[in-house]
C-alpha positions, 0 to 999 in steps of 0.5 A: 480207370484201370482199363484206361491205364492198361490201354495207355500202357499197352499202346506205349509198349506197341509204339516202343516195339514198332520203333525197335522193329523199324531200327532192326529192319534198318540195320538189316538193310545196312548189312545188304541182305534182301530176300526179294528179287529186283533189277540189281542182284540181291542177297538171299538169306533163309532160315529153315527153308530151301533156296533155288536160284533159277536159271537166268537168275542172278543174286549176290550171295546165298546164305541158308540156315537149315536148308538146301541151296540149289543153284541153276543160275548165277551167284556173284559172290558166295553160296553158304549152307549151314546145316544143309547141302549145296546142289550146283546144277549144270548151268550154275555159276558161282564166282565166289566160294561154295561152303556146306557146313554139316552137309555136302556139295553136289556138282553137276557137269558143266557147273562153274565155281571160281572160288573154293568148294568146302564141305565140313561134316562129321567125316572131315571135321578134324581136317577142317579144323586143322585147315582153319588153324593153319595158313589158310586162316585168311581165306576163312575170314569172311565165313567167320564174319557171317557167323559174327553177324548171325550171333550179333543179330540173335543177341540183339533180338534177345537183348531188345526183348529183355529190356522191353519185358523186364527193364528194371534188372538191366537198369539196376545193373547199369546204375551200379556200373555207373556209380560204383565203377571201381568196385564193379570192375574188381568184382567182375575181374575176381569173378572171371578169375574164379570161374575155372577154379570153381569148376575144378573144385566141383569136378573133383567133388561127387556132389559138385559134378551135378552143380557144374551145369548150374555154374555154366548157366549162371555164368552165361546168364550173368555175362549176357545181362551184364553185357546188355547193361553195359550196352545200355550205358554206352547207348545212353551216353551216345544219345545224350551227346548227339540228341541231348536226350536219353531216349528210351531204354530200348533205343539206348540198348540198340545203339549201344550193342551196335556200337560195341559190335562195330568197336569189336572189329577194331584190330588189336583193341576191339577184343579188349574193349569187349572183355572190359565190357564183360568184366564190368557187366559181370561185376554189376550182376554180382553186386546187384544179385542179378539186378534184384538189389540196388547198390 
């Protein structure tokens, strides 16, 4: 009997994870990223791996994390290496910008770059920060968009893992936010106000200095759990209105995170909505003691 129950539970988990990965792959397709070469120019995205755009090969964008980009063909838009170097061969054509964060850009004689070439490494980090904070801000907007997508995808994966492996704390926090919204908001706002004063008090205390890393860890974990719980509530509400069904917690969290991320791009009010979500989440985490106590 126990074996049958465990097998049923395992099948449900596998089915749930398959739906998660299907949704995740669909989201990546919406972003337009592809690692296969086809008839139309695609974008190449690699992690901890080198990329070579061969001669007579045409791609849309090239983005590499922890690797080198070698271009001998054509890049229709941008080539970005984060933690790596960009090498432009003699036949390279880049119709957008070339950026190397933590590396250098090597230009071969005859290579062509229509946009700007930017290197950010230990030798020029101060000048780069000054440029970002000056009138050149708009030229960097697409780069920050890439960072935003990377951070969002990482958080999405982590959130889906948490709600799959330990859904109970998320559900407890979400329930507290839903049933005690005012108290949760006040608790979250008070918590955010006290973070800096508490850090200052710990700094001036000999013993307290050791506790500062613990405070940072608690704040980060609390903000993450709380934000995931708020996302689950948002996704639940949307599914109820569209499908007249709550759906699984994994789908609720997935769609909630996607919606909050998209809302965050709305000018002027997007960031305020995200701050409100963090306040609600932190309040729920505090009142439920990290999801261990129902309110």
